[in-house]
C-alpha positions in Angstrom: -29.2 203.3 117.9 -32.3 201.8 118.7 -35.4 203.6 120.1 -38.4 203.0 121.6 -41.0 204.7 119.1 -44.7 205.5 120.1 -46.8 204.1 117.4 -51.1 203.7 117.2 -52.3 200.7 116.5 -54.6 200.0 113.5 -55.0 196.4 113.3 -54.7 193.2 115.6 -54.6 189.5 114.4 -53.0 186.6 115.7 -50.5 185.0 113.5 -48.7 181.8 114.2 -50.4 181.5 118.1 -48.4 185.3 118.2 -50.6 188.3 118.5 -49.6 190.6 116.4 -50.6 194.0 115.4 -49.9 196.5 112.1 -49.0 199.9 113.9 -48.7 203.6 112.7 -45.9 205.3 113.4 -46.4 208.5 112.0 -47.4 207.3 108.5 -44.7 204.3 108.3 -46.6 200.9 109.4 -44.7 198.1 110.9 -45.9 194.6 112.3 -45.2 194.5 116.2 -45.7 192.0 118.8 -48.3 192.5 121.1 -47.5 189.5 123.4 -45.8 192.0 126.2 -49.3 193.8 126.3 -52.0 191.2 124.8 -55.3 193.7 125.8 -53.8 196.0 123.9 -56.6 197.2 121.3 -57.2 199.5 118.2 -56.5 202.8 118.3 -54.3 202.6 121.4 -51.0 204.1 121.4 -48.3 201.9 122.5 -44.4 202.1 123.0 -42.4 200.0 120.5 -38.8 198.5 120.9 -37.2 196.1 118.7 -40.4 195.1 117.1 -42.3 194.6 120.4 -45.1 196.6 122.0 -43.7 197.6 125.9 -45.6 200.2 127.1 -49.1 201.9 126.4 -49.0 205.9 126.0 -51.6 208.2 125.8 -52.4 210.1 122.7 -50.9 213.4 123.4 -47.3 212.3 124.9 -47.2 209.6 121.8 -48.2 212.7 118.9 -46.0 215.1 120.7 -42.8 212.4 120.5 -43.5 211.6 116.8 -43.5 215.2 116.1 -40.3 215.6 117.7 -38.9 212.5 116.7 -40.0 214.0 112.7 -38.3 217.2 113.4 -35.3 215.8 114.7 -35.0 213.3 111.6 -35.1 210.0 113.8 -38.2 208.8 112.2 -36.2 208.9 108.6 -33.2 207.4 110.8 -35.4 204.5 112.0 -37.7 203.5 109.4 -36.3 205.7 106.3 -34.3 204.0 103.4 -31.0 202.9 105.0 -29.1 203.0 101.7 -30.0 206.4 100.9 -29.2 207.7 104.4 -25.9 205.8 104.2 -25.4 207.9 100.6 -26.3 211.2 102.4 -23.6 210.8 105.2 -21.2 210.0 103.1 -21.7 213.0 100.8 -23.2 211.2 97.9 -26.6 212.3 96.2 -28.7 209.0 96.5 -31.1 210.7 93.8 -28.3 210.6 91.1 -27.5 207.0 91.8 -24.2 205.4 92.6 -21.2 207.3 91.1 -19.7 206.2 88.1 -17.1 203.4 88.1 -13.5 204.3 87.2 -12.3 203.0 84.1 -10.3 199.9 84.4 -6.8 199.8 83.6 -5.6 196.4 82.2 -2.2 195.3 82.9 -0.4 194.7 79.6 1.7 191.7 78.9 4.9 191.5 76.9 3.2 190.2 73.9 0.9 193.3 73.4 3.9 195.8 73.7 
């Protein structure tokens, strides 16, 4: 699933002729393109979809949405460790590592029998 997630701009810079920002999504920081909102500033909240800031958002709405997403596990799904999430969904304990490999059974040739 692909969501639009609110985040707070913590740094703005021009990179390879593209306006970029470091955006904080409730503790997870990602690089985001600001080309659609070139006058966005540090401290403002923006809604980000597929790596692009697409809209400004007030702080109250942003923090409420981030809290709701956190409570529902959406932030972990969007920004967490994809391998650990897949392991949990498969009923495995990612902290325990991968399940052991089953023993390999070789086929016996007639010479070995």
